[in-house]
N, C-alpha and C positions, 0 to 999 in steps of 0.2 A: 817181672809181671807174668802171671800165668794166664795164658789164653784159654787153654783147656785144662780143667782140673779133673783128672781121672778118679780122684778120691770121692767126688760128689756126683753121683749119678741121679738124674732127674727121676721123679716118680713116674712121669709119662715117658715111656721108653721111646715113643715116636719122636717126641720133642728132643730127647737126648741125642738120638742119632741124626736128626735133622740139623741140630746145632753143630755137631761134630762134622757132618758132611759139608755143611756150608763153610765152616772155617777152613777145612782142608782144600775145598774147591777154590776158595779165594786165595789161599796160600799158593796153590798150584799155578793159578793165573799170574800172580805177581812174580813167582819164581821163573816162569817161562818168559815173562817180559824181561826180567833181568838177564837171563841166559841169552836172549836174543839181542842184548845190547841196547835196550830201551828204544827200539826202532819206532814203536808207536808213541804217539803223544799221550799225555795224561788224559786228555779228552777222549781219545780213541779207546783208551783202557777202561774208561767209565762205561763206554757202550758195549764192550765185549761181553760182560756178564748178562746184560739185558738182552743182547742178541742171542746168547745161548739159551736163555729162558724162553724167548720167542719161538725158537726152533722146537722146543718141547711143549708148545701150546700154552705157555703161561703168559699172562699180561705183564708187561714191564711197567715199573713205576714211572711216573713223569719226573723228568730231571730238569 
């Protein structure tokens, strides 16, 4: 399964980089969780991206 297909770049370059950035950010969060030995619960892990967005002035979606 290909998550990111470098062969197909979007017409809208902003969308292309936003999608790639989001994918790698989520990968990094999950990787850090694994490296920490799964210390946080899955529920806590759901909140982490939302809290990161809040710090940057974005509204978080309702969960």
